[in-house]
NUBAVO-723208 format. One record per residue: x, y, z of N, C-alpha, C, CB in turn; residue number from 1; chain. Coordinates in steps of 0.1 Angstrom, whole numbers. Glycine has a CB too. Layout:
N
+-------+--------+-------+--------+---------+-------+-------+--------+-------+--------+---------+-------+-------+--------+
! neast ! nnorth !   nup ! caeast ! canorth !  caup ! ceast ! cnorth !   cup ! cbeast ! cbnorth !  cbup ! rokol ! drenpa !
+-------+--------+-------+--------+---------+-------+-------+--------+-------+--------+---------+-------+-------+--------+
!     X !      Y !     Z !      X !       Y !     Z !     X !      Y !     Z !      X !       Y !     Z !   NUM !      A !
...
+-------+--------+-------+--------+---------+-------+-------+--------+-------+--------+---------+-------+-------+--------+
***
This chain:
145
+-------+--------+-------+--------+---------+-------+-------+--------+-------+--------+---------+-------+-------+--------+
! neast ! nnorth !   nup ! caeast ! canorth !  caup ! ceast ! cnorth !   cup ! cbeast ! cbnorth !  cbup ! rokol ! drenpa !
+-------+--------+-------+--------+---------+-------+-------+--------+-------+--------+---------+-------+-------+--------+
!    29 !    216 !   -74 !     28 !     204 !   -60 !    39 !    215 !   -50 !     38 !     184 !   -66 !     1 !      A !
!    34 !    211 !   -39 !     46 !     214 !   -29 !    50 !    206 !   -20 !     44 !     224 !   -22 !     2 !      A !
!    67 !    201 !   -23 !     74 !     188 !   -10 !    77 !    194 !    -2 !     87 !     178 !   -12 !     3 !      A !
!    81 !    180 !     6 !     80 !     184 !    21 !    93 !    194 !    21 !     82 !     169 !    32 !     4 !      A !
!    97 !    198 !    31 !    112 !     206 !    34 !   124 !    196 !    33 !    112 !     213 !    50 !     5 !      A !
!   133 !    194 !    34 !    147 !     189 !    33 !   149 !    189 !    48 !    158 !     197 !    24 !     6 !      A !
!   149 !    170 !    52 !    151 !     169 !    62 !   162 !    175 !    76 !    150 !     159 !    58 !     7 !      A !
!   173 !    185 !    66 !    180 !     194 !    75 !   171 !    207 !    75 !    195 !     196 !    70 !     8 !      A !
!   161 !    212 !    70 !    150 !     223 !    75 !   140 !    221 !    85 !    142 !     227 !    65 !     9 !      A !
!   142 !    206 !    87 !    132 !     207 !    93 !   128 !    211 !   112 !    128 !     194 !    88 !    10 !      A !
!   116 !    215 !   117 !    116 !     222 !   127 !   122 !    209 !   137 !    101 !     230 !   130 !    11 !      A !
!   120 !    208 !   150 !    123 !     200 !   157 !   106 !    196 !   161 !    134 !     205 !   169 !    12 !      A !
!   101 !    201 !   156 !     85 !     196 !   153 !    78 !    188 !   144 !     79 !     206 !   152 !    13 !      A !
!    87 !    191 !   130 !     84 !     183 !   122 !    86 !    171 !   121 !     86 !     186 !   114 !    14 !      A !
!   102 !    169 !   125 !    115 !     163 !   125 !   103 !    151 !   138 !    133 !     176 !   132 !    15 !      A !
!    96 !    152 !   148 !     93 !     141 !   157 !    79 !    139 !   150 !     93 !     143 !   175 !    16 !      A !
!    71 !    146 !   146 !     62 !     141 !   140 !    66 !    128 !   126 !     55 !     154 !   137 !    17 !      A !
!    79 !    135 !   120 !     82 !     125 !   110 !    82 !    109 !   115 !     96 !     129 !   104 !    18 !      A !
!    90 !    115 !   123 !     94 !     102 !   132 !    83 !     94 !   134 !     99 !     105 !   145 !    19 !      A !
!    76 !     99 !   146 !     62 !      95 !   152 !    54 !     84 !   135 !     52 !     115 !   158 !    20 !      A !
!    51 !     94 !   126 !     47 !      89 !   116 !    59 !     76 !   112 !     45 !     101 !   105 !    21 !      A !
!    67 !     72 !   105 !     76 !      61 !   109 !    73 !     53 !   117 !     84 !      65 !   114 !    22 !      A !
!    73 !     55 !   133 !     68 !      46 !   142 !    58 !     33 !   138 !     61 !      54 !   150 !    23 !      A !
!    44 !     47 !   138 !     30 !      44 !   136 !    32 !     28 !   126 !     20 !      60 !   127 !    24 !      A !
!    33 !     38 !   110 !     41 !      34 !    99 !    45 !     19 !    99 !     52 !      42 !    98 !    25 !      A !
!    55 !     16 !   106 !     63 !       9 !   107 !    60 !     -9 !   116 !     72 !      19 !   112 !    26 !      A !
!    53 !      0 !   125 !     42 !      -7 !   131 !    32 !    -17 !   125 !     36 !       1 !   135 !    27 !      A !
!    25 !     -8 !   118 !     10 !     -16 !   113 !    14 !    -22 !   102 !     -4 !      -8 !   111 !    28 !      A !
!    25 !    -17 !    99 !     32 !     -31 !    85 !    39 !    -43 !    94 !     50 !     -24 !    72 !    29 !      A !
!    42 !    -43 !   101 !     50 !     -53 !   106 !    37 !    -62 !   113 !     62 !     -46 !   117 !    30 !      A !
!    29 !    -56 !   123 !     22 !     -64 !   123 !     8 !    -69 !   114 !     22 !     -62 !   133 !    31 !      A !
!     6 !    -59 !   103 !      2 !     -69 !    91 !    12 !    -83 !    83 !      0 !     -59 !    79 !    32 !      A !
!    18 !    -78 !    85 !     28 !     -92 !    78 !    25 !   -105 !    92 !     52 !     -86 !    76 !    33 !      A !
!    22 !   -102 !   102 !     22 !    -114 !   110 !     6 !   -120 !   114 !     30 !    -111 !   123 !    34 !      A !
!    -3 !   -111 !   110 !    -17 !    -111 !   108 !   -17 !   -118 !    89 !    -24 !     -92 !   110 !    35 !      A !
!   -11 !   -114 !    84 !    -10 !    -123 !    67 !    -5 !   -134 !    76 !      3 !    -117 !    51 !    36 !      A !
!    10 !   -142 !    82 !     11 !    -155 !    83 !     2 !   -160 !    94 !     25 !    -158 !    84 !    37 !      A !
!    -6 !   -156 !   101 !    -11 !    -164 !   110 !   -23 !   -167 !   102 !    -13 !    -159 !   124 !    38 !      A !
!   -28 !   -157 !    89 !    -45 !    -162 !    83 !   -35 !   -174 !    75 !    -58 !    -146 !    69 !    39 !      A !
!   -24 !   -173 !    73 !    -23 !    -186 !    59 !   -19 !   -200 !    69 !     -6 !    -183 !    43 !    40 !      A !
!   -19 !   -198 !    80 !    -16 !    -206 !    95 !   -27 !   -211 !    92 !    -15 !    -198 !   110 !    41 !      A !
!   -39 !   -203 !   100 !    -50 !    -209 !   105 !   -62 !   -211 !    93 !    -54 !    -201 !   117 !    42 !      A !
!   -61 !   -208 !    84 !    -60 !    -213 !    72 !   -57 !   -232 !    71 !    -49 !    -204 !    64 !    43 !      A !
!   -52 !   -234 !    72 !    -38 !    -248 !    67 !   -37 !   -249 !    56 !    -40 !    -264 !    70 !    44 !      A !
!   -32 !   -234 !    51 !    -21 !    -233 !    39 !    -7 !   -239 !    46 !    -19 !    -214 !    31 !    45 !      A !
!    -4 !   -234 !    54 !      6 !    -232 !    58 !     9 !   -253 !    69 !      4 !    -215 !    68 !    46 !      A !
!    -3 !   -257 !    74 !     -9 !    -263 !    82 !    -8 !   -279 !    72 !    -24 !    -255 !    85 !    47 !      A !
!   -12 !   -279 !    63 !     -8 !    -289 !    58 !     3 !   -295 !    51 !    -16 !    -291 !    53 !    48 !      A !
!    14 !   -283 !    43 !     29 !    -284 !    44 !    30 !   -295 !    58 !     38 !    -267 !    46 !    49 !      A !
!    32 !   -286 !    65 !     38 !    -298 !    79 !    36 !   -309 !    87 !     40 !    -294 !    88 !    50 !      A !
!    23 !   -310 !    82 !     19 !    -324 !    87 !    16 !   -332 !    79 !      7 !    -325 !    95 !    51 !      A !
!    19 !   -333 !    62 !     25 !    -338 !    54 !    39 !   -344 !    54 !     24 !    -332 !    47 !    52 !      A !
!    48 !   -334 !    59 !     61 !    -338 !    59 !    68 !   -350 !    69 !     65 !    -326 !    62 !    53 !      A !
!    81 !   -359 !    63 !     82 !    -367 !    74 !    96 !   -358 !    82 !     84 !    -384 !    68 !    54 !      A !
!   105 !   -366 !    89 !    109 !    -357 !    92 !   124 !   -351 !    94 !    103 !    -357 !    98 !    55 !      A !
!   130 !   -365 !    80 !    137 !    -351 !    73 !   133 !   -338 !    64 !    146 !    -357 !    66 !    56 !      A !
!   122 !   -339 !    57 !    114 !    -331 !    50 !   113 !   -318 !    60 !     99 !    -339 !    47 !    57 !      A !
!   108 !   -320 !    73 !    103 !    -313 !    80 !   117 !   -306 !    85 !     93 !    -320 !    88 !    58 !      A !
!   127 !   -313 !    89 !    140 !    -304 !    94 !   145 !   -294 !    78 !    157 !    -318 !    99 !    59 !      A !
!   142 !   -299 !    67 !    149 !    -295 !    57 !   138 !   -283 !    54 !    153 !    -307 !    45 !    60 !      A !
!   124 !   -281 !    59 !    120 !    -271 !    59 !   119 !   -262 !    70 !    111 !    -272 !    55 !    61 !      A !
!   123 !   -266 !    83 !    127 !    -259 !    96 !   144 !   -246 !    87 !    134 !    -278 !   112 !    62 !      A !
!   150 !   -261 !    83 !    162 !    -250 !    77 !   162 !   -237 !    65 !    173 !    -258 !    71 !    63 !      A !
!   154 !   -243 !    59 !    150 !    -236 !    43 !   140 !   -222 !    42 !    142 !    -248 !    34 !    64 !      A !
!   130 !   -231 !    52 !    117 !    -229 !    51 !   113 !   -214 !    58 !    110 !    -242 !    56 !    65 !      A !
!   121 !   -217 !    69 !    116 !    -204 !    78 !   129 !   -190 !    72 !    118 !    -210 !   100 !    66 !      A !
!   137 !   -192 !    66 !    143 !    -188 !    65 !   140 !   -177 !    46 !    153 !    -198 !    70 !    67 !      A !
!   135 !   -184 !    37 !    129 !    -180 !    30 !   116 !   -174 !    36 !    128 !    -188 !    23 !    68 !      A !
!   109 !   -178 !    43 !     96 !    -168 !    51 !   103 !   -157 !    53 !     88 !    -172 !    67 !    69 !      A !
!   115 !   -155 !    62 !    118 !    -141 !    66 !   123 !   -135 !    53 !    128 !    -140 !    78 !    70 !      A !
!   130 !   -135 !    45 !    134 !    -133 !    35 !   125 !   -129 !    29 !    140 !    -142 !    30 !    71 !      A !
!   113 !   -139 !    23 !     96 !    -132 !    24 !    90 !   -120 !    27 !     89 !    -137 !    31 !    72 !      A !
!    88 !   -123 !    41 !     88 !    -110 !    48 !    93 !    -98 !    45 !     93 !    -111 !    58 !    73 !      A !
!   106 !    -99 !    48 !    113 !     -83 !    43 !   112 !    -82 !    27 !    131 !     -81 !    48 !    74 !      A !
!   114 !    -87 !    18 !    109 !     -83 !     4 !    95 !    -81 !     1 !    112 !     -92 !    -5 !    75 !      A !
!    84 !    -80 !     9 !     73 !     -76 !    12 !    73 !    -68 !    18 !     68 !     -82 !    15 !    76 !      A !
!    76 !    -62 !    29 !     75 !     -52 !    38 !    85 !    -34 !    34 !     82 !     -61 !    52 !    77 !      A !
!    94 !    -45 !    23 !    106 !     -31 !    18 !    93 !    -21 !    14 !    120 !     -35 !     1 !    78 !      A !
!    89 !    -30 !     3 !     77 !     -19 !    -9 !    70 !    -16 !   -11 !     73 !     -19 !   -16 !    79 !      A !
!    64 !    -19 !    13 !     53 !     -11 !    18 !    54 !     -5 !    21 !     46 !     -11 !    24 !    80 !      A !
!    66 !     -3 !    33 !     68 !       7 !    38 !    73 !     20 !    29 !     75 !       2 !    46 !    81 !      A !
!    80 !     14 !    16 !     86 !      23 !    10 !    74 !     34 !     0 !     96 !      15 !     1 !    82 !      A !
!    61 !     26 !     1 !     52 !      31 !    -7 !    45 !     41 !     4 !     42 !      21 !   -14 !    83 !      A !
!    47 !     37 !    16 !     40 !      50 !    18 !    48 !     56 !    31 !     22 !      47 !    21 !    84 !      A !
!    63 !     62 !    21 !     67 !      74 !    23 !    77 !     70 !    33 !     57 !      84 !    26 !    85 !      A !
!    80 !     58 !    41 !     90 !      55 !    52 !   107 !     54 !    48 !     84 !      40 !    58 !    86 !      A !
!   111 !     65 !    42 !    123 !      64 !    41 !   136 !     63 !    51 !    124 !      73 !    34 !    87 !      A !
!   148 !     62 !    51 !    153 !      41 !    45 !   144 !     35 !    54 !    174 !      31 !    52 !    88 !      A !
!   140 !     24 !    42 !    135 !      16 !    48 !   142 !      1 !    51 !    124 !      16 !    42 !    89 !      A !
!   159 !     -6 !    47 !    162 !      -9 !    50 !   165 !    -14 !    61 !    164 !      -7 !    47 !    90 !      A !
!   169 !     -4 !    75 !    171 !      -9 !    83 !   159 !    -11 !    88 !    180 !      -3 !    90 !    91 !      A !
!   145 !    -13 !    93 !    131 !     -13 !    97 !   136 !    -30 !    93 !    115 !      -2 !    88 !    92 !      A !
!   133 !    -34 !    80 !    134 !     -48 !    76 !   144 !    -55 !    82 !    137 !     -49 !    63 !    93 !      A !
!   153 !    -47 !    86 !    163 !     -61 !    88 !   164 !    -61 !   106 !    183 !     -58 !    80 !    94 !      A !
!   163 !    -47 !   111 !    160 !     -46 !   129 !   144 !    -53 !   129 !    161 !     -25 !   137 !    95 !      A !
!   135 !    -47 !   126 !    124 !     -57 !   132 !   121 !    -65 !   135 !    119 !     -60 !   131 !    96 !      A !
!   123 !    -79 !   126 !    126 !     -93 !   131 !   135 !    -94 !   139 !    128 !    -101 !   123 !    97 !      A !
!   149 !    -85 !   137 !    156 !     -95 !   152 !   151 !    -92 !   161 !    170 !     -94 !   157 !    98 !      A !
!   139 !    -80 !   165 !    135 !     -80 !   176 !   126 !    -87 !   179 !    134 !     -71 !   180 !    99 !      A !
!   119 !    -90 !   170 !    110 !     -99 !   172 !   117 !   -113 !   179 !    102 !    -101 !   160 !   100 !      A !
!   127 !   -121 !   174 !    131 !    -132 !   178 !   143 !   -130 !   189 !    136 !    -140 !   165 !   101 !      A !
!   142 !   -113 !   191 !    148 !    -117 !   211 !   135 !   -114 !   218 !    163 !    -105 !   219 !   102 !      A !
!   125 !   -108 !   210 !    113 !    -112 !   222 !   111 !   -127 !   224 !     98 !    -106 !   218 !   103 !      A !
!   106 !   -134 !   214 !    107 !    -146 !   216 !   114 !   -156 !   220 !    105 !    -147 !   209 !   104 !      A !
!   131 !   -154 !   221 !    141 !    -154 !   234 !   133 !   -157 !   244 !    148 !    -140 !   238 !   105 !      A !
!   134 !   -137 !   250 !    133 !    -139 !   262 !   112 !   -144 !   264 !    140 !    -123 !   269 !   106 !      A !
!   111 !   -149 !   260 !     97 !    -151 !   270 !    88 !   -146 !   263 !     95 !    -145 !   286 !   107 !      A !
!    93 !   -131 !   260 !     79 !    -121 !   262 !    64 !   -128 !   256 !     82 !    -104 !   251 !   108 !      A !
!    61 !   -139 !   246 !     45 !    -137 !   251 !    38 !   -150 !   259 !     33 !    -135 !   236 !   109 !      A !
!    49 !   -148 !   263 !     46 !    -154 !   280 !    44 !   -152 !   287 !     50 !    -158 !   286 !   110 !      A !
!    50 !   -139 !   290 !     48 !    -126 !   301 !    35 !   -115 !   295 !     65 !    -117 !   300 !   111 !      A !
!    29 !   -117 !   279 !     19 !    -109 !   277 !     8 !   -117 !   277 !     20 !    -102 !   265 !   112 !      A !
!     8 !   -129 !   280 !     -5 !    -134 !   281 !   -19 !   -131 !   285 !     -4 !    -140 !   284 !   113 !      A !
!   -10 !   -122 !   294 !    -27 !    -114 !   301 !   -37 !   -108 !   290 !    -24 !     -97 !   313 !   114 !      A !
!   -27 !   -104 !   281 !    -35 !     -90 !   268 !   -43 !    -99 !   260 !    -22 !     -79 !   255 !   115 !      A !
!   -42 !   -111 !   260 !    -53 !    -118 !   253 !   -47 !   -133 !   247 !    -57 !    -108 !   241 !   116 !      A !
!   -52 !   -140 !   237 !    -49 !    -151 !   229 !   -33 !   -152 !   228 !    -57 !    -149 !   215 !   117 !      A !
!   -29 !   -158 !   224 !    -14 !    -158 !   218 !   -10 !   -155 !   207 !    -10 !    -168 !   218 !   118 !      A !
!   -19 !   -155 !   194 !    -22 !    -148 !   180 !   -20 !   -132 !   184 !    -40 !    -151 !   173 !   119 !      A !
!   -32 !   -127 !   194 !    -30 !    -113 !   197 !   -17 !   -109 !   202 !    -39 !    -109 !   205 !   120 !      A !
!   -13 !   -117 !   213 !      4 !    -111 !   216 !    14 !   -111 !   203 !     13 !    -123 !   228 !   121 !      A !
!    16 !   -123 !   197 !     29 !    -125 !   187 !    16 !   -110 !   176 !     35 !    -151 !   176 !   122 !      A !
!     9 !   -106 !   177 !     11 !     -93 !   167 !    11 !    -85 !   168 !      7 !     -90 !   158 !   123 !      A !
!     4 !    -84 !   180 !     10 !     -61 !   192 !    26 !    -66 !   192 !      0 !     -58 !   222 !   124 !      A !
!    35 !    -79 !   198 !     51 !     -82 !   199 !    52 !    -76 !   185 !     57 !    -100 !   202 !   125 !      A !
!    48 !    -81 !   171 !     51 !     -78 !   159 !    50 !    -65 !   159 !     45 !     -85 !   150 !   126 !      A !
!    40 !    -53 !   158 !     41 !     -43 !   158 !    49 !    -34 !   165 !     33 !     -42 !   159 !   127 !      A !
!    52 !    -38 !   177 !     60 !     -29 !   188 !    76 !    -35 !   183 !     55 !     -34 !   209 !   128 !      A !
!    76 !    -47 !   173 !     92 !     -49 !   172 !    95 !    -39 !   164 !     98 !     -63 !   168 !   129 !      A !
!    84 !    -35 !   151 !     88 !     -30 !   138 !    86 !    -14 !   142 !     80 !     -37 !   125 !   130 !      A !
!    77 !    -15 !   152 !     82 !       5 !   152 !    91 !      3 !   165 !     64 !      22 !   157 !   131 !      A !
!   100 !      0 !   169 !    107 !       3 !   179 !   118 !      2 !   170 !    106 !      -3 !   191 !   132 !      A !
!   119 !     -5 !   163 !    130 !      -6 !   142 !   131 !     10 !   139 !    117 !     -16 !   121 !   133 !      A !
!   116 !     12 !   140 !    116 !      24 !   130 !   120 !     37 !   141 !     99 !      26 !   120 !   134 !      A !
!   118 !     36 !   152 !    124 !      46 !   165 !   138 !     45 !   166 !    119 !      40 !   181 !   135 !      A !
!   141 !     30 !   165 !    157 !      29 !   165 !   166 !     33 !   153 !    161 !      16 !   167 !   136 !      A !
!   159 !     36 !   144 !    165 !      40 !   126 !   165 !     54 !   122 !    154 !      34 !   114 !   137 !      A !
!   160 !     61 !   133 !    152 !      69 !   132 !   159 !     81 !   130 !    144 !      68 !   141 !   138 !      A !
!   174 !     84 !   134 !    183 !      93 !   130 !   189 !     90 !   116 !    193 !      95 !   140 !   139 !      A !
!   187 !     84 !   108 !    190 !      77 !    95 !   181 !     92 !    88 !    182 !      58 !    92 !   140 !      A !
!   167 !     94 !    92 !    163 !     106 !    82 !   172 !    117 !    81 !    151 !     111 !    86 !   141 !      A !
!   183 !    113 !    87 !    187 !     131 !    92 !   200 !    127 !    83 !    192 !     138 !   114 !   142 !      A !
!   204 !    124 !    80 !    220 !     117 !    66 !   213 !    129 !    53 !    217 !      88 !    57 !   143 !      A !
!   224 !    132 !    54 !    217 !     137 !    36 !   222 !    130 !    30 !    219 !     151 !    27 !   144 !      A !
!   216 !    132 !    17 !    213 !     128 !     9 !   222 !    129 !    -8 !    202 !     132 !    10 !   145 !      A !
+-------+--------+-------+--------+---------+-------+-------+--------+-------+--------+---------+-------+-------+--------+
***
C-alpha cells in the first residue's frame, strides 16, 4: 500500500491539487448540510415545531435551538470531512458557518437572487462559504505533525 508523501515533501503541483481537493470537498459538504436543513424545513419537520410554539417558546427556540442546530451541523460536518480525508477539519467547521453568517449580514442572498430561488442561492452560498473556509485554512496543511 502506498502512502501519500508527507506535506513537507509535496511539490507545488501536489500542494495545489491538495488545496483544490480540500476546497471542493469542503464546498460539497457545506452545500449538502444546507440541503439537508432545507429538506427538513420543506417537508414540514421544522415547520411544525415553529408553527406550534408560543412567543416564549419561539424565543427559547431561537436562543437555544439555533446554536444547537449550528453545533449539530459542525458535529456532522467534522466526521464527514474527516472521512473524506480533509485534514485538519476543525478550522473549516468553525469558519464556514461564520462566513455564511457574514454573507447573510451583508445581504448577499438578495444580491444573488438572479441565480435562482432563495434555496438555490443559499445552497450556493453555503458551498462558497465552506469552500472559502477550506481555502483560507489551507496553510494549516503545511504544519508539521
